[in-house]
C-alpha positions as CSV (number, residue, x, y, z in Angstrom):
1,M,-9.6,13.8,-6.7
2,L,-11.4,11.7,-9.3
3,A,-13.3,8.8,-7.7
4,H,-13.6,5.5,-9.5
5,K,-16.4,2.9,-9.1
6,S,-13.9,0.1,-8.6
7,T,-10.3,0.2,-7.3
8,A,-7.8,-2.5,-6.5
9,A,-4.3,-2.8,-5.3
10,G,-1.6,-5.5,-5.4
11,G,2.0,-6.1,-4.5
12,V,4.8,-8.6,-4.0
13,L,6.8,-9.4,-0.9
14,K,10.4,-10.5,-1.5
15,G,13.2,-11.4,0.7
16,C,16.4,-9.3,0.9
17,D,18.0,-11.8,-1.5
18,G,15.1,-11.3,-4.0
19,R,13.4,-14.6,-3.3
20,F,9.6,-14.6,-3.6
21,I,7.7,-14.7,-0.3
22,K,4.1,-13.8,-1.2
23,A,1.9,-11.8,-3.6
24,F,-1.4,-10.2,-2.9
25,D,-4.2,-8.4,-4.6
26,V,-7.2,-6.8,-3.0
27,N,-10.5,-5.3,-4.4
28,L,-11.0,-2.0,-2.5
29,G,-14.3,-1.0,-3.9
30,G,-14.7,2.6,-4.9
31,G,-12.4,5.5,-4.3
32,S,-9.6,7.6,-5.8
33,I,-6.4,6.2,-7.2
34,T,-4.4,7.8,-4.4
35,H,-6.7,6.3,-1.8
36,A,-6.2,2.9,-3.5
37,E,-2.4,3.3,-3.5
38,L,-2.3,4.2,0.2
39,R,-4.7,1.3,1.1
40,G,-2.6,-1.1,-1.0
41,I,0.5,0.0,0.9
42,A,-1.2,-0.4,4.2
43,H,-2.5,-3.8,3.2
44,G,1.0,-5.0,2.0
45,L,2.6,-3.7,5.3
46,R,0.0,-5.6,7.3
47,I,0.7,-8.8,5.4
48,A,4.5,-8.3,5.9
49,W,3.9,-7.9,9.6
50,D,1.7,-11.0,9.8
51,E,4.5,-12.9,8.0
52,G,6.9,-11.8,10.8
53,L,8.8,-9.3,8.7
54,R,9.9,-6.4,10.8
55,K,12.4,-4.6,8.5
56,V,10.9,-3.8,5.2
57,L,11.8,-1.7,2.2
58,L,8.7,-0.2,0.6
59,Q,8.7,0.5,-3.1
60,T,5.9,2.2,-5.0
61,D,5.6,4.1,-8.3
62,S,3.1,6.6,-6.8
63,T,4.9,9.9,-6.2
64,T,1.7,11.2,-4.6
65,A,1.6,8.3,-2.1
66,I,5.3,8.9,-1.3
67,S,4.7,12.6,-0.7
68,L,1.8,11.9,1.6
69,L,3.7,9.3,3.6
70,K,6.6,11.7,4.0
71,D,4.3,14.5,5.1
72,E,3.8,14.4,8.9
73,D,0.5,16.3,8.7
74,S,-1.0,13.6,6.3
75,H,-0.5,10.8,8.8
76,T,-3.8,11.8,10.5
77,I,-5.8,11.0,7.3
78,P,-7.5,7.6,7.6
79,I,-6.7,5.3,4.7
80,T,-9.2,2.6,5.5
81,P,-13.0,3.1,5.6
């Protein structure tokens, strides 16, 4: 995987009715794009949990991240440094 000197991630939390709840962005430092995608997903889920949201629908445009999340063997790969 190609590593980048600076990566970032961001997302939006919305209610089931489409109303805006919260947006986030986070500078992740260096790493691969896939690593940034996975860390961004984890960061967004952590924020959702902290907001008291227990049922979430996760959407991402990263097919690689989706494949890794669906693969039971990949769940042992750490996504935070």
